N, C-alpha and C positions, 0 to 999 in steps of 0.2 A: 540386596545385601551389599554392605560396604566392603572394600577390599581388605581392610584390617580384620574385620569379623571373619571373612572367608579364610584368611591365612591362619588366624588363631584357631579356628575349627580344625584345620589340617594338623596343627601341632599336637592335637590330642592323640594322634595315632603314632605308635612306635613302628617305624618302618626301616630300622637299621638293617643293612645288608651284612653279609658275612663272607669273608675271604676263604673260610675253611669249608664252606658248603660246596657240593657239586650239583645241587638241585637248581632248577630255574622256575621262579626266582630263587635266590639263595636263601631266603627266609619266608616261611609261610605267612608271617604277619604282614608282609607287604601286600598280599592278595586281599587282606581285609580292607586296607585303605583303597586299593584299586576298585573293589566292589562298591565302596562308598562313593568314589568319584564317578563311577559308571552311573549310579542312580542319580547323582547330582546333575550330570550332563543330560540325562534323559528328562529330568524334571525341568531343566532349563529349556527344553525343546529342541535340542540339537539333533541332527540326523546321523544315520549310519553309526550309531554308538555301538562299539564292539569291544569286548574284553576277551582276549584269548587265554588259553590255559597257562601261558607263561607270564601273564600279568601285563601284557602290552595292551594299552587302551587307546582306541582311535575314535574320532568323531568328526563331523562336518558341520560347518555353518554354510548352508547353501547360498549360491549366488542370488542376488536380487535384480539381476540384469541379464539380457541376452548378449551383451557385448563380449567380444573375444578377450578375456582377461586370464592371465596365467593363474593356475591353481598353486597357491603357496601354503606353507605350513608353519606351525609353531610347536615346539617340542620342549618338554621339561621332564625331569626324573623325580620320582617320589621317594626313593630310598635315601636314608641318611648315613653318614659315615660310620664305619666300625671303630673309628678312633675315639669316640666319646659316646656315652650313653644317650640314647634318644627316647628313653622310657620315662613316663611320668613328667613330661616337660611342663614347667609352670612359668609361662611367660607373663610379663606385665608391661604396661605402656608407661614410659616416662614422658609425660606431656611437656612440651616447650622446654626441651633440654637446655639447661642454663650454661653448660660448658665446664662443669667440674666433675668430681668423682661420682660414680654411680655405685651405691652399695647393693651388690647383687645378693649377698647373704652375709651372715655374721662375720665370715672370714674371707670373703671374696669381694674385691673391689675392682671395678673397671675404671681405670684412670687415664685421662688424656696424656699423662706423662709417659705411660707405657703404650697407649694406643692413641696416637695423635689424630687418627682418622675420626675420632669422636667430634673433634672441634669443627670438622667440615659440616656437621649436622646440628650445630648450635641453633636453637630456636625451633627445631623440628620435634616431632613426636617419635620416639624410639621404642621399638619393641626389644626387650632384653630377656635374658634367662634369670633363673634364681641362683645361678652360680654352681649348679650341680650337673647340668646336662648341656648339650648343645641346644640350639634353637630350632634348627631345621629349615632356615631360610634357604639353604642349599639342599633341595631346590623347590621346596613347597611354596616359596615366594613366587617362583616362576610360574607354577601351576595357577596360583591365585591371580596373577597378573594376566595370564592368557585367558582364563575363563571370564574374568571381569571385563577384559577387552571385547571378547566375543559377545557377551551380554549387551555391552554398550552398542556395538555395531548392529546387533539384532534389533535393538530398540530404536535405532535411528535410521529408519528406512530411507531417509533422504540421501544417505551416503551410499553411492554405488560401490559394489564390491563383487568380486568373483567368488568361486568356491574357495573356502578357507578350511584347511584340514588342521586338526590338533591331535597331538599324541602325547601320552605320558607313559614312561617306562620304568622298570625296576633296575636295580643293580649297576647304576652308573658309577657309584663310588668304588666299586671293585673292578672297574674297567670292562664290564660285561653288558652295559646298557644297550649298545647298538648291535650286539651279536645276533639277536633274534628279531630285530626290527624289520618289518616287512615293507621295504621301500616301494615295491611294486604296488602293494595294496594301498599304501599312503597316497600314491598317485600325484605327487607334487613336482613342479619344475624346479623349485628350490624351497628351502625352509630355513628357519632360524631356531637355534636353541636359546631359551631364556635361562641362562645358567651362569652368567658372568657376575662380576663383583659390583662395585659401587657405581654411582650415577655416571652415565656416559661411557661406560666400559664397552668397547667393541673389539672383538678378537677374531681374526681369521688366519693367524699363524700359531702353531703349537709345536711342541716338541715331537721329533721322531722318538719312538720309545721302544725299548726292549727290556726283557728280564734276563738275568743271568744267574744260574745256580752252579756253584763250584763244589763238587764233591771231592773230598780228600780222604784217601785210604791210608791208614797208618799201620803200624805193626806193634802189638802190645807184647812187652817182655817184662818180667819182674824187674823193677827199677834197680834192685841190687846187682843185677847181672845184665844190665841193658847196654853197656858200652859197645858201640859198633853194630848193634842189632835193632834197638828200638827206633821206630819212626813215630813220633808223637804227632798225631793228626792235628791236635790243638795248636801246637807250635808251628806246624807247617801252614796252618790257616792264618796265623798272625803274620807269617812271612809273606803270604800272598797279599794280605791287607796292606802291608807296608810297600808293596810294589805299586799301589794305586797312588797317583799324585795327590798329596794333601790339599793342594790348591784347586783341585777339580772335584770338589764335593759341594753339596747344596749350601753348606755353611759359608763357602768362600766364593760363590758365583752369583751372577745377577744378569738380567736382561737376556741377551742372546748367548750367554755362556752356557755350555753344556756341562754335564757332571756324571760321576759315578756315585751311586748312593747305596751304602751298605745298610740293608733293612733287616737282616736277620743273621744270627750266628747260633749254630747248634754243634755240640761236639763232645767227644771223649777221646781216649788215646787211639782207638782203632778207626774212628770215623768222625769227620767234621764236615759241616755244610755251611757255605756262605751264600747268602741271597743278596743280589744286587739288582738295582734298576739302572738302566743306562739311558741318558737323555741328551739330545742335541737338536737344535733347529735346523742346522745344516746337514743335508743328507750325506754328503761326502764325509764330513767329520763324524757323523753317526756311525757310518760303516767302519771307519778307522777305530772308533772306540770299541766296537764289538770285536774287531780283530785284536785289539790290544789285550782285552780280557783273555782271549784264547791263547795269545802268545805268552801271557803270564803263566797260564797253566802249563804250557810247553816248557817253560823255564823251570818250573817246579819238577816236572818229570825228568828233565835233563839232570837235575841235581839228585833226586831221590829214586829215580827209576820209573819206567813207563807204567802208566796206570795209577800213579799216585794221585794225580789231580785230573779231574774231568770237568770241562766247562760246557754247560748246556745253555746256549743263548737262543732266545725266541723273540721275534719281533712282536710288538703289541699293537702299535698304531703309528701313523706317519703324519707329517706336517700337511695340514689341509690346504696350505697356501698354493701348492701346485695344482689343486683342483679348483680353487677360487679364482686364481689369476685369469683364466679364460672367460669368466663370467662376472667381471667386476661390477656390472650393473646391480648385482645383488648387494654389493657394499654401498654403491652410490645411493641406492634407495634408502638404506638405513641412515646414512650421513645426512641426507636431505630431511628425512623424518625427524631426526634428532634436532637439526637446525630449526625446523618449523615448530618444534615443541619446546624450544629454548633450553636444550640440553647440550652443553659443550662436549663433543665427542672426545674420548680418550682411547685412541687406537693403540693397542699394546699387544705384544706377543704373549701367548699363554705359556707360562712356565709350568706346564702340566699338559693334561689332555682333556678332551671333552667328547661326548657322544658325537658331536658335530664333525669331528675329525674322521671318525670311522664311517659315519654316514656319507661324508663327502667322497670317500673312496668306494662306497657302494653305489655311487651314481646320484647322490642327492646333495648338491652343494649346500653347506649348512654352517654359516658362521655363527658366532656366539655373541649374544647381547646381554647387557647388564640386567640382573634381577634385583640387585640392591643390597644383598647381604654383605656383611663385613665380619672379619675374624671367624671364618668358617671352622667347623669341626671341633669346637670347644666351647666352654662355658662363657667366654667373652663375646660370643657371636651376638650381633645385633643387626637390626634393619630399621630404616626410616620409613614411616608410612608415606611421607611425601615422595620419597624415591620410588616406592612401589606404584604410586599414582602416576608418576612420570613414565615408568616402564609401561604401564597400561596405555598411556597416551601415545607412546612411540609405536606400540603394536598397532593401534588403531590407525595411526598416520601411515605406517608402512602399507597397510591394506588399502588405504585411500589413494596413495601414490601409485601402487601397483595397478589399481583400476584404470589409471591413465597411461599405463605403460605402453600400450599400442596406439595411443592417440597420435 
């Protein structure tokens, strides 16, 4: 099976996760795709194929040599983002993209004027949406690339390799993908998530991340007799929002700059709730940002009375760099693999998170490699078939180089 065919088969499954759910996985429809993948891995002849009740799928390509080779792994997630529909995806291939506008639907056009990334793939074959759903390259492309690479290695017995573990998990898009990942069962010295962006993307730095929920308690009084009595929780909420520096939001920051991101507002006169996410690459600055949010709540209480504002701040994940730095051979192998595959590396910090960050803190060093998708989480998402092929080649080369690791 060709890699494009494999990926297109995967897009037929709606695997959207849900932030509102408390189940694992967050949506039952993810298990339907997981069961499909399990059968596919079994049909391809892989060993130790196991799907647990929470939707975590593991398998092994057994070593073909008795040499002492580290066991490594490759991981991708199969859920798609809650931000855009993943149901009834209708992908199509734009062969030999000429560099102009792509008519996705009657009223949706993907243009290089708006998305200059398109021009980097001129002359290539692009898989696009019909303008009404996302594509799901994040991260079904990663799954297709991993399985395609394992099949290639399986069929080329002349290439020595150690045990190679693969795993596919649910709920990455809602930050829960690594929570129930069994690192001990996976049994790898290190691994790679195939969940990055365009060609050459390599990431081993990510944000430190926290969520913050600010609950504001007001006092409702008839507006005709409210003077000196009413505390309008909605107005106090806007006062809190105005305490956050406008220059430290996602819209105003880039590269290593952290931010506060207001993601939700609910309110009436008596109660209001603000939901934020807090991000920074630097751990010390990250701690200061969390303290700042709590101090803003204290200032509200000083003005309106104790208990008016309550800030609940919870850490979500941390920068994997502190876990990767002691094992930089994990990165050196990828850089060499890309070089030998003719892929110019683009080492960049992630302005977000990845399962690999949480896995690194669970004892599995796990940087993130490109899967090839562009413009994730919306109808303008696309992926180049040629980039998917390169990702597969890089996976194969990593396994080949690792086999010589102890030589």
